[in-house]
N, CA, C, O and CB atoms as a CASP TS submission, in Angstrom:
PFRMAT TS
TARGET T0000
AUTHOR 0000-0000-0000
METHOD Language model
MODEL 1
PARENT N/A
ATOM      1  N   MET     1       0.827  -1.201   0.000  1.00  0.00           N
ATOM      2  CA  MET     1       0.000   0.000   0.000  1.00  0.00           C
ATOM      3  C   MET     1       0.864   1.254   0.000  1.00  0.00           C
ATOM      4  O   MET     1       1.907   1.319   0.650  1.00  0.00           O
ATOM      5  CB  MET     1      -0.937   0.004   1.209  1.00  0.00           C
ATOM      6  N   LYS     2       0.415   2.201  -0.718  1.00  0.00           N
ATOM      7  CA  LYS     2       1.116   3.478  -0.768  1.00  0.00           C
ATOM      8  C   LYS     2       0.595   4.392   0.344  1.00  0.00           C
ATOM      9  O   LYS     2      -0.609   4.624   0.462  1.00  0.00           O
ATOM     10  CB  LYS     2       0.942   4.149  -2.159  1.00  0.00           C
ATOM     11  N   GLN     3       1.508   4.897   1.143  1.00  0.00           N
ATOM     12  CA  GLN     3       1.113   5.805   2.225  1.00  0.00           C
ATOM     13  C   GLN     3       1.298   7.240   1.765  1.00  0.00           C
ATOM     14  O   GLN     3       2.321   7.599   1.183  1.00  0.00           O
ATOM     15  CB  GLN     3       1.936   5.533   3.515  1.00  0.00           C
ATOM     16  N   THR     4       0.295   8.047   2.036  1.00  0.00           N
ATOM     17  CA  THR     4       0.407   9.457   1.703  1.00  0.00           C
ATOM     18  C   THR     4       0.789  10.223   2.954  1.00  0.00           C
ATOM     19  O   THR     4       0.300   9.944   4.049  1.00  0.00           O
ATOM     20  CB  THR     4      -0.912  10.000   1.102  1.00  0.00           C
ATOM     21  N   LYS     5       1.652  11.173   2.775  1.00  0.00           N
ATOM     22  CA  LYS     5       2.095  11.988   3.899  1.00  0.00           C
ATOM     23  C   LYS     5       1.036  13.045   4.189  1.00  0.00           C
ATOM     24  O   LYS     5       0.659  13.829   3.317  1.00  0.00           O
ATOM     25  CB  LYS     5       3.474  12.647   3.605  1.00  0.00           C
ATOM     26  N   LYS     6       0.567  13.046   5.427  1.00  0.00           N
ATOM     27  CA  LYS     6      -0.468  13.996   5.826  1.00  0.00           C
ATOM     28  C   LYS     6       0.165  15.374   6.049  1.00  0.00           C
ATOM     29  O   LYS     6       1.159  15.507   6.763  1.00  0.00           O
ATOM     30  CB  LYS     6      -1.200  13.508   7.113  1.00  0.00           C
ATOM     31  N   LYS     7      -0.425  16.385   5.430  1.00  0.00           N
ATOM     32  CA  LYS     7       0.076  17.742   5.617  1.00  0.00           C
ATOM     33  C   LYS     7      -0.350  18.261   6.980  1.00  0.00           C
ATOM     34  O   LYS     7      -1.464  18.003   7.436  1.00  0.00           O
ATOM     35  CB  LYS     7      -0.431  18.676   4.497  1.00  0.00           C
ATOM     36  N   LEU     8       0.531  18.983   7.613  1.00  0.00           N
ATOM     37  CA  LEU     8       0.259  19.553   8.918  1.00  0.00           C
ATOM     38  C   LEU     8      -0.565  20.830   8.756  1.00  0.00           C
ATOM     39  O   LEU     8      -0.281  21.663   7.896  1.00  0.00           O
ATOM     40  CB  LEU     8       1.575  19.839   9.676  1.00  0.00           C
ATOM     41  N   THR     9      -1.571  20.964   9.583  1.00  0.00           N
ATOM     42  CA  THR     9      -2.411  22.157   9.580  1.00  0.00           C
ATOM     43  C   THR     9      -2.063  22.985  10.811  1.00  0.00           C
ATOM     44  O   THR     9      -1.847  22.440  11.893  1.00  0.00           O
ATOM     45  CB  THR     9      -3.934  21.784   9.560  1.00  0.00           C
ATOM     46  N   TRP    10      -2.011  24.268  10.645  1.00  0.00           N
ATOM     47  CA  TRP    10      -1.657  25.191  11.725  1.00  0.00           C
ATOM     48  C   TRP    10      -2.880  26.021  12.091  1.00  0.00           C
ATOM     49  O   TRP    10      -3.643  26.433  11.218  1.00  0.00           O
ATOM     50  CB  TRP    10      -0.468  26.112  11.310  1.00  0.00           C
ATOM     51  N   TYR    11      -3.061  26.260  13.367  1.00  0.00           N
ATOM     52  CA  TYR    11      -4.179  27.057  13.875  1.00  0.00           C
ATOM     53  C   TYR    11      -3.629  28.203  14.711  1.00  0.00           C
ATOM     54  O   TYR    11      -2.674  28.032  15.468  1.00  0.00           O
ATOM     55  CB  TYR    11      -5.160  26.182  14.712  1.00  0.00           C
ATOM     56  N   VAL    12      -4.241  29.369  14.566  1.00  0.00           N
ATOM     57  CA  VAL    12      -3.868  30.522  15.379  1.00  0.00           C
ATOM     58  C   VAL    12      -5.066  30.908  16.228  1.00  0.00           C
ATOM     59  O   VAL    12      -6.167  31.106  15.714  1.00  0.00           O
ATOM     60  CB  VAL    12      -3.396  31.719  14.493  1.00  0.00           C
ATOM     61  N   ILE    13      -4.846  31.013  17.526  1.00  0.00           N
ATOM     62  CA  ILE    13      -5.857  31.543  18.431  1.00  0.00           C
ATOM     63  C   ILE    13      -5.472  32.991  18.694  1.00  0.00           C
ATOM     64  O   ILE    13      -4.437  33.273  19.297  1.00  0.00           O
ATOM     65  CB  ILE    13      -5.956  30.704  19.775  1.00  0.00           C
ATOM     66  N   PHE    14      -6.312  33.893  18.238  1.00  0.00           N
ATOM     67  CA  PHE    14      -6.082  35.319  18.480  1.00  0.00           C
ATOM     68  C   PHE    14      -6.708  35.733  19.806  1.00  0.00           C
ATOM     69  O   PHE    14      -6.117  36.503  20.563  1.00  0.00           O
ATOM     70  CB  PHE    14      -6.656  36.172  17.325  1.00  0.00           C
ATOM     71  N   VAL    15      -7.915  35.217  20.086  1.00  0.00           N
ATOM     72  CA  VAL    15      -8.622  35.504  21.341  1.00  0.00           C
ATOM     73  C   VAL    15      -9.135  34.172  21.882  1.00  0.00           C
ATOM     74  O   VAL    15      -9.895  33.470  21.214  1.00  0.00           O
ATOM     75  CB  VAL    15      -9.810  36.540  21.126  1.00  0.00           C
ATOM     76  N   GLY    16      -8.714  33.835  23.091  1.00  0.00           N
ATOM     77  CA  GLY    16      -9.109  32.590  23.737  1.00  0.00           C
ATOM     78  C   GLY    16      -8.305  32.421  25.011  1.00  0.00           C
ATOM     79  O   GLY    16      -7.662  33.364  25.473  1.00  0.00           O
ATOM     80  N   ALA    17      -8.337  31.226  25.582  1.00  0.00           N
ATOM     81  CA  ALA    17      -7.643  30.979  26.846  1.00  0.00           C
ATOM     82  C   ALA    17      -6.126  31.095  26.696  1.00  0.00           C
ATOM     83  O   ALA    17      -5.461  31.614  27.593  1.00  0.00           O
ATOM     84  CB  ALA    17      -8.004  29.598  27.380  1.00  0.00           C
ATOM     85  N   ARG    18      -5.571  30.623  25.581  1.00  0.00           N
ATOM     86  CA  ARG    18      -4.133  30.664  25.358  1.00  0.00           C
ATOM     87  C   ARG    18      -3.854  31.077  23.913  1.00  0.00           C
ATOM     88  O   ARG    18      -3.657  30.212  23.060  1.00  0.00           O
ATOM     89  CB  ARG    18      -3.487  29.290  25.673  1.00  0.00           C
ATOM     90  N   PRO    19      -3.833  32.375  23.621  1.00  0.00           N
ATOM     91  CA  PRO    19      -3.521  32.806  22.256  1.00  0.00           C
ATOM     92  C   PRO    19      -2.154  32.264  21.820  1.00  0.00           C
ATOM     93  O   PRO    19      -1.214  32.216  22.613  1.00  0.00           O
ATOM     94  CB  PRO    19      -3.543  34.352  22.158  1.00  0.00           C
ATOM     95  N   GLY    20      -2.060  31.863  20.568  1.00  0.00           N
ATOM     96  CA  GLY    20      -0.805  31.342  20.049  1.00  0.00           C
ATOM     97  C   GLY    20      -1.010  30.532  18.794  1.00  0.00           C
ATOM     98  O   GLY    20      -2.091  30.533  18.204  1.00  0.00           O
ATOM     99  N   VAL    21       0.046  29.835  18.389  1.00  0.00           N
ATOM    100  CA  VAL    21       0.037  29.015  17.180  1.00  0.00           C
ATOM    101  C   VAL    21       0.082  27.549  17.598  1.00  0.00           C
ATOM    102  O   VAL    21       0.907  27.163  18.426  1.00  0.00           O
ATOM    103  CB  VAL    21       1.239  29.371  16.239  1.00  0.00           C
ATOM    104  N   TYR    22      -0.800  26.734  17.028  1.00  0.00           N
ATOM    105  CA  TYR    22      -0.936  25.326  17.406  1.00  0.00           C
ATOM    106  C   TYR    22      -1.094  24.443  16.186  1.00  0.00           C
ATOM    107  O   TYR    22      -1.444  24.920  15.106  1.00  0.00           O
ATOM    108  CB  TYR    22      -2.123  25.136  18.340  1.00  0.00           C
ATOM    109  N   THR    23      -0.833  23.145  16.359  1.00  0.00           N
ATOM    110  CA  THR    23      -1.057  22.161  15.299  1.00  0.00           C
ATOM    111  C   THR    23      -2.109  21.141  15.705  1.00  0.00           C
ATOM    112  O   THR    23      -2.455  20.265  14.912  1.00  0.00           O
ATOM    113  CB  THR    23       0.247  21.449  14.948  1.00  0.00           C
ATOM    114  N   ASN    24      -2.618  21.237  16.909  1.00  0.00           N
ATOM    115  CA  ASN    24      -3.554  20.253  17.444  1.00  0.00           C
ATOM    116  C   ASN    24      -4.944  20.872  17.588  1.00  0.00           C
ATOM    117  O   ASN    24      -5.158  21.726  18.449  1.00  0.00           O
ATOM    118  CB  ASN    24      -3.059  19.714  18.804  1.00  0.00           C
ATOM    119  N   TRP    25      -5.902  20.436  16.735  1.00  0.00           N
ATOM    120  CA  TRP    25      -7.248  21.009  16.766  1.00  0.00           C
ATOM    121  C   TRP    25      -7.952  20.741  18.093  1.00  0.00           C
ATOM    122  O   TRP    25      -8.689  21.598  18.580  1.00  0.00           O
ATOM    123  CB  TRP    25      -8.081  20.450  15.620  1.00  0.00           C
ATOM    124  N   THR    26      -7.740  19.573  18.683  1.00  0.00           N
ATOM    125  CA  THR    26      -8.388  19.244  19.957  1.00  0.00           C
ATOM    126  C   THR    26      -7.984  20.244  21.034  1.00  0.00           C
ATOM    127  O   THR    26      -8.820  20.672  21.830  1.00  0.00           O
ATOM    128  CB  THR    26      -8.027  17.810  20.398  1.00  0.00           C
ATOM    129  N   LEU    27      -6.723  20.612  21.062  1.00  0.00           N
ATOM    130  CA  LEU    27      -6.227  21.596  22.021  1.00  0.00           C
ATOM    131  C   LEU    27      -6.799  22.981  21.722  1.00  0.00           C
ATOM    132  O   LEU    27      -7.206  23.698  22.636  1.00  0.00           O
ATOM    133  CB  LEU    27      -4.691  21.641  21.998  1.00  0.00           C
ATOM    134  N   VAL    28      -6.830  23.351  20.455  1.00  0.00           N
ATOM    135  CA  VAL    28      -7.399  24.648  20.060  1.00  0.00           C
ATOM    136  C   VAL    28      -8.857  24.728  20.499  1.00  0.00           C
ATOM    137  O   VAL    28      -9.287  25.730  21.070  1.00  0.00           O
ATOM    138  CB  VAL    28      -7.284  24.860  18.524  1.00  0.00           C
ATOM    139  N   LYS    29      -9.606  23.677  20.231  1.00  0.00           N
ATOM    140  CA  LYS    29     -11.020  23.649  20.604  1.00  0.00           C
ATOM    141  C   LYS    29     -11.195  23.844  22.108  1.00  0.00           C
ATOM    142  O   LYS    29     -12.095  24.559  22.548  1.00  0.00           O
ATOM    143  CB  LYS    29     -11.662  22.325  20.166  1.00  0.00           C
ATOM    144  N   LYS    30     -10.336  23.209  22.885  1.00  0.00           N
ATOM    145  CA  LYS    30     -10.383  23.342  24.344  1.00  0.00           C
ATOM    146  C   LYS    30     -10.127  24.794  24.772  1.00  0.00           C
ATOM    147  O   LYS    30     -10.765  25.294  25.698  1.00  0.00           O
ATOM    148  CB  LYS    30      -9.345  22.404  25.001  1.00  0.00           C
ATOM    149  N   TYR    31      -9.198  25.457  24.096  1.00  0.00           N
ATOM    150  CA  TYR    31      -8.823  26.823  24.460  1.00  0.00           C
ATOM    151  C   TYR    31      -9.811  27.887  23.989  1.00  0.00           C
ATOM    152  O   TYR    31      -9.793  29.012  24.489  1.00  0.00           O
ATOM    153  CB  TYR    31      -7.475  27.130  23.903  1.00  0.00           C
ATOM    154  N   ILE    32     -10.677  27.539  23.027  1.00  0.00           N
ATOM    155  CA  ILE    32     -11.643  28.537  22.547  1.00  0.00           C
ATOM    156  C   ILE    32     -13.049  28.308  23.079  1.00  0.00           C
ATOM    157  O   ILE    32     -13.880  29.216  23.041  1.00  0.00           O
ATOM    158  CB  ILE    32     -11.676  28.536  21.041  1.00  0.00           C
ATOM    159  N   GLU    33     -13.330  27.093  23.580  1.00  0.00           N
ATOM    160  CA  GLU    33     -14.661  26.816  24.117  1.00  0.00           C
ATOM    161  C   GLU    33     -14.940  27.715  25.309  1.00  0.00           C
ATOM    162  O   GLU    33     -14.074  27.932  26.157  1.00  0.00           O
ATOM    163  CB  GLU    33     -14.793  25.334  24.520  1.00  0.00           C
ATOM    164  N   GLY    34     -16.156  28.234  25.363  1.00  0.00           N
ATOM    165  CA  GLY    34     -16.543  29.083  26.475  1.00  0.00           C
ATOM    166  C   GLY    34     -16.230  30.556  26.252  1.00  0.00           C
ATOM    167  O   GLY    34     -16.606  31.397  27.069  1.00  0.00           O
ATOM    168  N   TYR    35     -15.552  30.878  25.166  1.00  0.00           N
ATOM    169  CA  TYR    35     -15.260  32.274  24.845  1.00  0.00           C
ATOM    170  C   TYR    35     -16.269  32.741  23.800  1.00  0.00           C
ATOM    171  O   TYR    35     -16.244  32.292  22.654  1.00  0.00           O
ATOM    172  CB  TYR    35     -13.786  32.449  24.328  1.00  0.00           C
ATOM    173  N   SER    36     -17.145  33.636  24.204  1.00  0.00           N
ATOM    174  CA  SER    36     -18.191  34.075  23.285  1.00  0.00           C
ATOM    175  C   SER    36     -17.622  34.845  22.093  1.00  0.00           C
ATOM    176  O   SER    36     -18.253  34.899  21.038  1.00  0.00           O
ATOM    177  CB  SER    36     -19.201  34.939  24.021  1.00  0.00           C
ATOM    178  N   LYS    37     -16.454  35.433  22.246  1.00  0.00           N
ATOM    179  CA  LYS    37     -15.846  36.191  21.149  1.00  0.00           C
ATOM    180  C   LYS    37     -14.500  35.606  20.759  1.00  0.00           C
ATOM    181  O   LYS    37     -13.581  36.338  20.395  1.00  0.00           O
ATOM    182  CB  LYS    37     -15.681  37.660  21.539  1.00  0.00           C
ATOM    183  N   ALA    38     -14.384  34.271  20.836  1.00  0.00           N
ATOM    184  CA  ALA    38     -13.139  33.608  20.451  1.00  0.00           C
ATOM    185  C   ALA    38     -12.835  33.912  18.989  1.00  0.00           C
ATOM    186  O   ALA    38     -13.733  33.956  18.148  1.00  0.00           O
ATOM    187  CB  ALA    38     -13.230  32.074  20.685  1.00  0.00           C
ATOM    188  N   ASP    39     -11.568  34.118  18.707  1.00  0.00           N
ATOM    189  CA  ASP    39     -11.135  34.423  17.348  1.00  0.00           C
ATOM    190  C   ASP    39      -9.979  33.488  17.010  1.00  0.00           C
ATOM    191  O   ASP    39      -8.951  33.497  17.687  1.00  0.00           O
ATOM    192  CB  ASP    39     -10.714  35.932  17.199  1.00  0.00           C
ATOM    193  N   TYR    40     -10.147  32.682  15.965  1.00  0.00           N
ATOM    194  CA  TYR    40      -9.121  31.724  15.572  1.00  0.00           C
ATOM    195  C   TYR    40      -9.218  31.488  14.074  1.00  0.00           C
ATOM    196  O   TYR    40     -10.233  31.796  13.449  1.00  0.00           O
ATOM    197  CB  TYR    40      -9.268  30.390  16.354  1.00  0.00           C
ATOM    198  N   LYS    41      -8.148  30.936  13.502  1.00  0.00           N
ATOM    199  CA  LYS    41      -8.137  30.695  12.065  1.00  0.00           C
ATOM    200  C   LYS    41      -7.172  29.562  11.737  1.00  0.00           C
ATOM    201  O   LYS    41      -6.170  29.369  12.425  1.00  0.00           O
ATOM    202  CB  LYS    41      -7.750  31.977  11.298  1.00  0.00           C
ATOM    203  N   LYS    42      -7.481  28.820  10.686  1.00  0.00           N
ATOM    204  CA  LYS    42      -6.653  27.702  10.212  1.00  0.00           C
ATOM    205  C   LYS    42      -5.727  28.191   9.100  1.00  0.00           C
ATOM    206  O   LYS    42      -6.122  28.994   8.254  1.00  0.00           O
ATOM    207  CB  LYS    42      -7.543  26.523   9.704  1.00  0.00           C
ATOM    208  N   PHE    43      -4.481  27.691   9.116  1.00  0.00           N
ATOM    209  CA  PHE    43      -3.491  28.028   8.089  1.00  0.00           C
ATOM    210  C   PHE    43      -2.849  26.743   7.581  1.00  0.00           C
ATOM    211  O   PHE    43      -2.891  25.713   8.254  1.00  0.00           O
ATOM    212  CB  PHE    43      -2.408  29.005   8.648  1.00  0.00           C
ATOM    213  N   HIS    44      -2.260  26.806   6.404  1.00  0.00           N
ATOM    214  CA  HIS    44      -1.637  25.633   5.810  1.00  0.00           C
ATOM    215  C   HIS    44      -0.119  25.638   5.919  1.00  0.00           C
ATOM    216  O   HIS    44       0.533  24.693   5.475  1.00  0.00           O
ATOM    217  CB  HIS    44      -2.031  25.530   4.374  1.00  0.00           C
ATOM    218  N   SER    45       0.453  26.688   6.503  1.00  0.00           N
ATOM    219  CA  SER    45       1.898  26.692   6.732  1.00  0.00           C
ATOM    220  C   SER    45       2.200  27.386   8.065  1.00  0.00           C
ATOM    221  O   SER    45       1.467  28.264   8.520  1.00  0.00           O
ATOM    222  CB  SER    45       2.644  27.400   5.557  1.00  0.00           C
ATOM    223  N   LYS    46       3.293  26.961   8.657  1.00  0.00           N
ATOM    224  CA  LYS    46       3.720  27.531   9.932  1.00  0.00           C
ATOM    225  C   LYS    46       4.032  29.019   9.767  1.00  0.00           C
ATOM    226  O   LYS    46       3.681  29.833  10.621  1.00  0.00           O
ATOM    227  CB  LYS    46       4.955  26.777  10.477  1.00  0.00           C
ATOM    228  N   GLN    47       4.691  29.362   8.665  1.00  0.00           N
ATOM    229  CA  GLN    47       5.076  30.758   8.433  1.00  0.00           C
ATOM    230  C   GLN    47       3.852  31.668   8.340  1.00  0.00           C
ATOM    231  O   GLN    47       3.838  32.748   8.931  1.00  0.00           O
ATOM    232  CB  GLN    47       5.908  30.873   7.151  1.00  0.00           C
ATOM    233  N   GLU    48       2.827  31.240   7.603  1.00  0.00           N
ATOM    234  CA  GLU    48       1.598  32.027   7.498  1.00  0.00           C
ATOM    235  C   GLU    48       0.955  32.217   8.871  1.00  0.00           C
ATOM    236  O   GLU    48       0.513  33.314   9.213  1.00  0.00           O
ATOM    237  CB  GLU    48       0.606  31.348   6.538  1.00  0.00           C
ATOM    238  N   ALA    49       0.908  31.145   9.647  1.00  0.00           N
ATOM    239  CA  ALA    49       0.287  31.202  10.971  1.00  0.00           C
ATOM    240  C   ALA    49       1.054  32.138  11.895  1.00  0.00           C
ATOM    241  O   ALA    49       0.452  32.970  12.574  1.00  0.00           O
ATOM    242  CB  ALA    49       0.210  29.803  11.587  1.00  0.00           C
ATOM    243  N   GLU    50       2.378  32.009  11.928  1.00  0.00           N
ATOM    244  CA  GLU    50       3.181  32.867  12.798  1.00  0.00           C
ATOM    245  C   GLU    50       3.119  34.330  12.367  1.00  0.00           C
ATOM    246  O   GLU    50       3.073  35.225  13.211  1.00  0.00           O
ATOM    247  CB  GLU    50       4.628  32.393  12.808  1.00  0.00           C
ATOM    248  N   ASP    51       3.116  34.574  11.059  1.00  0.00           N
ATOM    249  CA  ASP    51       3.001  35.950  10.559  1.00  0.00           C
ATOM    250  C   ASP    51       1.662  36.570  10.969  1.00  0.00           C
ATOM    251  O   ASP    51       1.612  37.723  11.399  1.00  0.00           O
ATOM    252  CB  ASP    51       3.149  35.978   9.020  1.00  0.00           C
ATOM    253  N   ALA    52       0.587  35.804  10.835  1.00  0.00           N
ATOM    254  CA  ALA    52      -0.743  36.311  11.202  1.00  0.00           C
ATOM    255  C   ALA    52      -0.810  36.593  12.699  1.00  0.00           C
ATOM    256  O   ALA    52      -1.353  37.614  13.121  1.00  0.00           O
ATOM    257  CB  ALA    52      -1.843  35.301  10.799  1.00  0.00           C
ATOM    258  N   PHE    53      -0.260  35.688  13.491  1.00  0.00           N
ATOM    259  CA  PHE    53      -0.285  35.883  14.943  1.00  0.00           C
ATOM    260  C   PHE    53       0.555  37.092  15.348  1.00  0.00           C
ATOM    261  O   PHE    53       0.135  37.896  16.180  1.00  0.00           O
ATOM    262  CB  PHE    53       0.223  34.623  15.662  1.00  0.00           C
ATOM    263  N   GLU    54       1.730  37.214  14.762  1.00  0.00           N
ATOM    264  CA  GLU    54       2.615  38.334  15.086  1.00  0.00           C
ATOM    265  C   GLU    54       1.981  39.670  14.689  1.00  0.00           C
ATOM    266  O   GLU    54       2.107  40.663  15.405  1.00  0.00           O
ATOM    267  CB  GLU    54       3.972  38.162  14.383  1.00  0.00           C
ATOM    268  N   LYS    55       1.312  39.683  13.559  1.00  0.00           N
ATOM    269  CA  LYS    55       0.663  40.909  13.079  1.00  0.00           C
ATOM    270  C   LYS    55      -0.428  41.376  14.044  1.00  0.00           C
ATOM    271  O   LYS    55      -0.609  42.576  14.245  1.00  0.00           O
ATOM    272  CB  LYS    55       0.065  40.683  11.682  1.00  0.00           C
ATOM    273  N   CYS    56      -1.148  40.432  14.636  1.00  0.00           N
ATOM    274  CA  CYS    56      -2.258  40.775  15.524  1.00  0.00           C
ATOM    275  C   CYS    56      -1.876  40.770  17.000  1.00  0.00           C
ATOM    276  O   CYS    56      -2.699  41.075  17.863  1.00  0.00           O
ATOM    277  CB  CYS    56      -3.394  39.821  15.304  1.00  0.00           C
ATOM    278  N   SER    57      -0.639  40.427  17.279  1.00  0.00           N
ATOM    279  CA  SER    57      -0.210  40.314  18.672  1.00  0.00           C
ATOM    280  C   SER    57       0.512  41.574  19.129  1.00  0.00           C
ATOM    281  O   SER    57       1.191  42.241  18.349  1.00  0.00           O
ATOM    282  CB  SER    57       0.696  39.098  18.854  1.00  0.00           C
ATOM    283  N   ARG    58       0.352  41.876  20.387  1.00  0.00           N
ATOM    284  CA  ARG    58       1.073  43.021  20.961  1.00  0.00           C
ATOM    285  C   ARG    58       2.389  42.588  21.583  1.00  0.00           C
ATOM    286  O   ARG    58       3.219  43.422  21.946  1.00  0.00           O
ATOM    287  CB  ARG    58       0.210  43.727  22.011  1.00  0.00           C
ATOM    288  N   SER    59       2.576  41.270  21.706  1.00  0.00           N
ATOM    289  CA  SER    59       3.810  40.742  22.284  1.00  0.00           C
ATOM    290  C   SER    59       4.499  39.843  21.273  1.00  0.00           C
ATOM    291  O   SER    59       3.917  39.484  20.250  1.00  0.00           O
ATOM    292  CB  SER    59       3.524  39.970  23.593  1.00  0.00           C
ATOM    293  N   THR    60       5.725  39.487  21.562  1.00  0.00           N
ATOM    294  CA  THR    60       6.432  38.581  20.663  1.00  0.00           C
ATOM    295  C   THR    60       5.990  37.158  20.951  1.00  0.00           C
ATOM    296  O   THR    60       5.568  36.837  22.063  1.00  0.00           O
ATOM    297  CB  THR    60       7.971  38.723  20.816  1.00  0.00           C
ATOM    298  N   TYR    61       6.090  36.316  19.947  1.00  0.00           N
ATOM    299  CA  TYR    61       5.674  34.923  20.072  1.00  0.00           C
ATOM    300  C   TYR    61       6.881  34.022  19.898  1.00  0.00           C
ATOM    301  O   TYR    61       7.636  34.164  18.936  1.00  0.00           O
ATOM    302  CB  TYR    61       4.578  34.573  19.038  1.00  0.00           C
ATOM    303  N   ASN    62       7.062  33.103  20.822  1.00  0.00           N
ATOM    304  CA  ASN    62       8.141  32.137  20.746  1.00  0.00           C
ATOM    305  C   ASN    62       7.534  30.794  20.371  1.00  0.00           C
ATOM    306  O   ASN    62       6.846  30.179  21.185  1.00  0.00           O
ATOM    307  CB  ASN    62       8.930  32.052  22.092  1.00  0.00           C
ATOM    308  N   SER    63       7.780  30.331  19.152  1.00  0.00           N
ATOM    309  CA  SER    63       7.170  29.087  18.681  1.00  0.00           C
ATOM    310  C   SER    63       7.724  27.866  19.401  1.00  0.00           C
ATOM    311  O   SER    63       7.126  26.792  19.332  1.00  0.00           O
ATOM    312  CB  SER    63       7.383  28.937  17.188  1.00  0.00           C
ATOM    313  N   ASP    64       8.845  28.004  20.088  1.00  0.00           N
ATOM    314  CA  ASP    64       9.432  26.875  20.809  1.00  0.00           C
ATOM    315  C   ASP    64       8.937  26.781  22.251  1.00  0.00           C
ATOM    316  O   ASP    64       9.225  25.801  22.938  1.00  0.00           O
ATOM    317  CB  ASP    64      10.942  26.985  20.796  1.00  0.00           C
ATOM    318  N   ALA    65       8.200  27.785  22.714  1.00  0.00           N
ATOM    319  CA  ALA    65       7.717  27.782  24.101  1.00  0.00           C
ATOM    320  C   ALA    65       6.596  26.757  24.269  1.00  0.00           C
ATOM    321  O   ALA    65       5.789  26.534  23.367  1.00  0.00           O
ATOM    322  CB  ALA    65       7.222  29.194  24.511  1.00  0.00           C
ATOM    323  N   ALA    66       6.571  26.158  25.425  1.00  0.00           N
ATOM    324  CA  ALA    66       5.502  25.196  25.735  1.00  0.00           C
ATOM    325  C   ALA    66       4.252  25.959  26.128  1.00  0.00           C
ATOM    326  O   ALA    66       4.322  26.970  26.827  1.00  0.00           O
ATOM    327  CB  ALA    66       5.929  24.218  26.874  1.00  0.00           C
ATOM    328  N   HIS    67       3.110  25.467  25.675  1.00  0.00           N
ATOM    329  CA  HIS    67       1.842  26.100  26.003  1.00  0.00           C
ATOM    330  C   HIS    67       1.054  25.199  26.933  1.00  0.00           C
ATOM    331  O   HIS    67       0.701  24.074  26.577  1.00  0.00           O
ATOM    332  CB  HIS    67       1.032  26.411  24.729  1.00  0.00           C
ATOM    333  N   VAL    68       0.783  25.701  28.122  1.00  0.00           N
ATOM    334  CA  VAL    68       0.041  24.931  29.117  1.00  0.00           C
ATOM    335  C   VAL    68      -1.109  25.794  29.601  1.00  0.00           C
ATOM    336  O   VAL    68      -0.939  26.983  29.874  1.00  0.00           O
ATOM    337  CB  VAL    68       0.960  24.483  30.309  1.00  0.00           C
ATOM    338  N   TRP    69      -2.252  25.197  29.703  1.00  0.00           N
ATOM    339  CA  TRP    69      -3.417  25.926  30.194  1.00  0.00           C
ATOM    340  C   TRP    69      -3.964  25.199  31.400  1.00  0.00           C
ATOM    341  O   TRP    69      -4.230  23.999  31.341  1.00  0.00           O
ATOM    342  CB  TRP    69      -4.503  26.071  29.095  1.00  0.00           C
ATOM    343  N   ASN    70      -4.130  25.908  32.475  1.00  0.00           N
ATOM    344  CA  ASN    70      -4.707  25.349  33.699  1.00  0.00           C
ATOM    345  C   ASN    70      -6.058  25.996  33.932  1.00  0.00           C
ATOM    346  O   ASN    70      -6.143  27.084  34.503  1.00  0.00           O
ATOM    347  CB  ASN    70      -3.766  25.568  34.927  1.00  0.00           C
ATOM    348  N   PRO    71      -7.115  25.327  33.489  1.00  0.00           N
ATOM    349  CA  PRO    71      -8.463  25.915  33.667  1.00  0.00           C
ATOM    350  C   PRO    71      -8.794  26.019  35.139  1.00  0.00           C
ATOM    351  O   PRO    71      -8.290  25.231  35.938  1.00  0.00           O
ATOM    352  CB  PRO    71      -9.542  25.072  32.941  1.00  0.00           C
ATOM    353  N   PRO    72      -9.633  26.977  35.520  1.00  0.00           N
ATOM    354  CA  PRO    72     -10.012  27.119  36.926  1.00  0.00           C
ATOM    355  C   PRO    72     -10.761  25.882  37.408  1.00  0.00           C
ATOM    356  O   PRO    72     -11.518  25.261  36.662  1.00  0.00           O
ATOM    357  CB  PRO    72     -10.877  28.377  37.129  1.00  0.00           C
ATOM    358  N   ARG    73     -10.532  25.545  38.664  1.00  0.00           N
ATOM    359  CA  ARG    73     -11.214  24.382  39.242  1.00  0.00           C
ATOM    360  C   ARG    73     -12.657  24.747  39.580  1.00  0.00           C
ATOM    361  O   ARG    73     -12.945  25.878  39.971  1.00  0.00           O
ATOM    362  CB  ARG    73     -10.468  23.876  40.512  1.00  0.00           C
ATOM    363  N   PRO    74     -13.556  23.784  39.426  1.00  0.00           N
ATOM    364  CA  PRO    74     -14.949  24.063  39.782  1.00  0.00           C
ATOM    365  C   PRO    74     -15.076  24.236  41.291  1.00  0.00           C
ATOM    366  O   PRO    74     -14.305  23.642  42.044  1.00  0.00           O
ATOM    367  CB  PRO    74     -15.883  22.930  39.287  1.00  0.00           C
ATOM    368  N   PRO    75     -16.042  25.044  41.748  1.00  0.00           N
ATOM    369  CA  PRO    75     -16.197  25.242  43.194  1.00  0.00           C
ATOM    370  C   PRO    75     -16.563  23.924  43.875  1.00  0.00           C
ATOM    371  O   PRO    75     -17.231  23.066  43.299  1.00  0.00           O
ATOM    372  CB  PRO    75     -17.278  26.314  43.486  1.00  0.00           C
ATOM    373  N   ARG    76     -16.108  23.794  45.105  1.00  0.00           N
ATOM    374  CA  ARG    76     -16.392  22.581  45.864  1.00  0.00           C
ATOM    375  C   ARG    76     -17.825  22.614  46.381  1.00  0.00           C
ATOM    376  O   ARG    76     -18.354  23.666  46.742  1.00  0.00           O
ATOM    377  CB  ARG    76     -15.397  22.422  47.034  1.00  0.00           C
ATOM    378  N   SER    77     -18.426  21.452  46.405  1.00  0.00           N
ATOM    379  CA  SER    77     -19.779  21.335  46.960  1.00  0.00           C
ATOM    380  C   SER    77     -19.685  21.336  48.484  1.00  0.00           C
ATOM    381  O   SER    77     -18.751  20.780  49.062  1.00  0.00           O
ATOM    382  CB  SER    77     -20.494  20.036  46.446  1.00  0.00           C
ATOM    383  N   LYS    78     -20.659  21.963  49.117  1.00  0.00           N
ATOM    384  CA  LYS    78     -20.644  22.023  50.587  1.00  0.00           C
ATOM    385  C   LYS    78     -21.374  20.876  51.183  1.00  0.00           C
ATOM    386  O   LYS    78     -21.461  20.768  52.407  1.00  0.00           O
ATOM    387  CB  LYS    78     -21.244  23.307  51.084  1.00  0.00           C
TER
END
């Protein structure tokens, strides 16, 4: 069987829990859920995604930095 190489898709979160550039849609979905004005977009190259993020960002973006999101814990039941 011939295997086809899957192209990597890049996602940019402009407004959400963790703005940045990602390759994992499941993670992006987690970071934008619950944001009524979440802003994100899909790109087909890393360069396009980083350029778009940098253009809309007020800070510099380090593509090698690890992105971790710690959602708030639900209140404890009494």
